[in-house]
N, C-alpha and C positions, 0 to 999 in steps of 0.2 A: 186122639186124633191124627194128630201130626204124624204119631209113629206108625198107625195103620197107614196113611196113606205112601209113606216111605217105603214100606213094605211092598205094598201093591204096585208101586211104580218099578222096584226091581225086579218084582216078580214077572209085570208084562215085558221088561226089557229083556229076562231071559227066555221069555218065549218066544222074542222078537227073532234073537240068536241063533234059538233051536233051529228055528223055521228056515233058515239059511245056512244051517250046515248038515243039514240030514242027508242030502243026495249030491255033497260036494267031494270029488275027490282028492285026495292028497297028492302035493306035489312030490316028484321023486328027487333023490339026492344029485347035486351036482359036486364035480370038482373041476377047477380050471389053474392056468396059468399065472402069474404073476405081473410086474409092470412090462408092458410092451409098447412099442413105437408105433406109428402110423402105417406102418407096413409091415409088422410082423406082430401077428395075433393068435394066441392060444386061446380055446375055449373048452366046450362041453356039452353035454348032450341033453341034459333036463333039468328042469326047475328045481331049486332047493327048499328043502322042509327037514335038513338034518338036526339043526340046534334045538336046544331045549328052552321052553318058555321059562321066563323070569321076569323076576321082580313080579308167527306165524310172524321195507315195512311198509307201509301201507296199512290198509284197512283188511282187517280177518273176517271170516263169515260164519254162520250156523244157518240150519234151515230154517229157522224162523226170525232171520235177519231183516233189517229194513233196507230201504233201496236209497242208493247213494251215487253219484257219479265219481268215475276211476279214469283209467286209462283212455285216451282219446278213442272216441270210437265204440265204448263200452257203456254198460249199465251195470253195475256190481250190486250184490247184497252184503250186507255188512252188520256185523253183530260187536258186540264189547268184547268178546273172547277172542284168545289164541295169542297175543301179543305176551310172550312168556319170557322176554327179557335177553336177547341174544347181543351179546356184545359186538361193536364195530369193528368189521374185517378192515386190513389195511390194503385190499386189493382192488376195492371198486371203480374199473374204470369204464362204466356203462355208458356216460356221454361221450366217449371217443372210440369206443371199441366197434361201432357200429358206423364210422365214418364213411366206410365204403359202399353203406347200402342205401338204395334209393329208395326211399319209403311212399313212392307215388308207382311203384311197381306192384305187379300182383300175379297170383298164378304162379306158374312154374317157373316164369323169371324171377320173381322174388325168392322161391325155394330154391331155385340153382344158386342165386347169390348166396342167401345165407348157409348153404350147404358148402360152397367155396371159401366162404371167411371160416366156418368152423373149422374146416380140415386145414387152413392155413394157421390157425390160432391154436388147436390142439398139438402140445409139444409131444405127448404120450397119452396112451389111457392105461389107467391104473391097474387094470386087470380083474378079474371075477373072485380069484381068489386072495388077492391081497384086499379087498375089501371087508372080508374077515367077517367072523359071526362073535367077536368079542371085541373091547375096548382096543384090542393090539392092533386091529384093523384100521385102514383108512376112512372107515366110515366116522371114524372118532372127530375128523374134521369137517363132514358135511352134515351129519345128523345129531350130534349132541345133545342132552338134555342140559339146557344152561342154568336150570335149577340144581343142578348136581356141582360137584367140583369142576371146576374150568383151569386148565392148565395152559402154557405157552411153551411151544417149541424155539429152538433157536434162533429163529427168524421173527420171534415174537407173534407167531399165528397161534390163535386158540384153538383149542382142542380139549373136547370132555372125556369124563372117565365114566359116563353113560351115554346110550342114544336114548333119542324119544321115539319111539315106535310110529311107522308111518300112518296108520289109519286110526288109531287110538290115542297117540301122544304118550302112552305108556313108558314110564322110564324104565330101562331094561341094562343088564351087564351080559347078555346072551340073547341071540336072536338069530332068525332066518333071512336070507336074500330075495325079497320079492322081487320078481320081473313085472315090473309095471307095463311092460310088453313081454308077453310070455314066450317061453322059447318054442311053443309049439305053433306059436303065430310067427315065428322068426327073430324071437330077440336073443336066441345064442345061435351057434353056428349050424345047427339043424335048419336047411332050407334057405340060408341067407347068405350066400356066396356073397364075397364083398369085404372091404376092409374099413373100419376094424368091425367085429361083430357086434353089437349093441350093448351086450351082457359085459362087455370089457369096460366100457365107460362108464364113470361114476355117476354121471347126470342119469341113468337109468335104472340100474335094482336101487332099492330102498331097503334099509334093516324093519322089518318086522318081527314081533312075538309070533310065535308058530301057529296060533289060532286064527291070527287074523290072514295069515299066509294061505293057511289050508281051506279057509273059509271062502276065498274069492276062486280058487282054482286057477283054470286057465282063461277064465271068462272074458268075453269083451264087456266094456263098460257101458250098461244101457241102464237108462234112469228107472228106477223103480222095479227092478229085477233083482233077485240075490240068490240063482242058481245057474249053475252052468249051461243049462239047456236053452237059456234064452238070455243070459249076460246078468251082468252085477252090478251093482250100484252100494257104494259104501255105507250111505244112510240108510237105505234100506234094510243094510245088515245090522245096522243099529250103530256104525261107527262114526267118526267127526266128520261134519260137513265140508271142513275145509280140505279135505285129502279128496273131493271131488273134481275141484280145480287145480291141484296139484298134479294129480293123475293125469289130467287131460293135456297139460303142458310138458309134462315129460313124454306123452306119447306122440304128441307134435314133434319133439325134438327127435324121436327116434328115426325120424324120414329125413332128417338131416345127416344122420350118423350113417345109415346103410341105403342106397339109391334103390336098393331091391325091395326095399319097404313100401306100403302103400296103407291107407286108412279108407275104410270102405264104408259106403252110406246103407249099412244092414243092421237090424237090430237083432240079429239071431247069431249064435256062435258056429257058423257054416262056413265052409270053402265057398269063396265068390268067385263068378264069372263075370266076363267083360272087360271094359277097359277104364282105368283109371282115369276120369274126366281133368285130372290135373295136368297129371304128368304124360299121358297118353299110352302107359305102358299097360301091358295086361295083366290082371291080377293073377298072381301067382300063389299055387297051394302052400301054404305054410309060411307066407311073408306078408299077411294082410292082418291088420287088426282094426276094431271099431268100437261104437258105431261113430260116424263122423257127428251125426245129428247131437247126439248126445256130450259129445267132447266139445263141439262149438258153445252149446248151452252152458256147461259146465264153466268154462273158460270166460264167460260173459258174465256169469251169474256170481262167481266166486273171484274177488282179486286177489292178486299174488298175495302171499302172506308173508310173516316175519320168518317163518323156516324156509320159504322158498330163496329169499332172498339172501340169506346165510348161506343156505346149500349151493347157491351159486359161487358165493365168493369162495368157500372152501374149496369146490370143484376146480374151480379157474386157479386156484392155488396149487393144486395137484397137477392138472392136466394142461392149464393155459387157455382153457377157453370155457366158454359160457352156454348157458340155456338161452337162446334167444328170444323164446317164447316168456319167460319169467321177465327179463327186462322188456320186451315190447309184445305183451299178450295181444295187441290188434293184429300181429301179423300173422296171426289163425286165420282169422277172419278173410283177410287179403289175400291169402293162398286159398283157402277151402270153401270160403263163402259161396261161391258161385257153383258148388256142386249140384243141388237141386233146390227146387222151391222151397222147401223147409230150411234149408241151411242159410238160404238167402233172408227168410223172416228173421231168423236167430240173427244174423250180422245186420239188420237193417239194410239191406242192399235192394 
């Protein structure tokens, strides 16, 4: 009886994945430059899908977690899974890093202050090419699988021999570079005049096995969807629920990286018209991601994971800057909570 239930469950999971992959186009291969400064950036044209498929402190979440309180102003869903034993990094300065930020500010004022801080602290950007698709690249510091062999460089900084894939936690030695903010919406050089382009900054791309990367395509994040026409949700696609919150906080970060980018309050993968109510700038073709309601909800419901904290420390080691929304997820509602009635409800405003 137990064996038959396991077989049935696996069959249902396979059907779910198949339903999300039938109409999703694969991403195109990218190439790029190496280490770049804040003012000199190299990039490339399309999203990566060239690697071969192989092979979270705080609370972490699953789609069936229980409610608990977490970061100020947030309600989070918690479960027992996801703490996978990352060693402690020596770089953490989250208590002093934000000393210049007035947390009573909101909207574009807070966004501008965080953008200024990010630019002042980032000493360089890793560069898309240097992130790599194997353990020789810089993802070894930010996304390594702690259950595999962990080594230490000459500065005592831990790094791994395998990575933990973004959406499924699959341990791998070969992977793609997933554009959390897709190139077609401004994640790369195309359509995003400014410095640097988000895909040069290691806070944005994530290593994924090829099946995860192609499953999403270039979709907006929309809860309950799993195809490019109407958006994509890692849980609906059958992947790990923790990546909902992780994806949201990376998407918010991209707006700090490049002031040309905006996050739109729409639930379909179309070009936007009108004006961003936060920054006052017009939505531009190829520079907008969404949807803001889904992203704020995921940021609220899925607390920062061990993986995100570890990744933030590794990125600071490489570049000098941190993802403010990992350290202070409440900043997202302070900035975007007033966009419309739905976002105000999500943020308790």
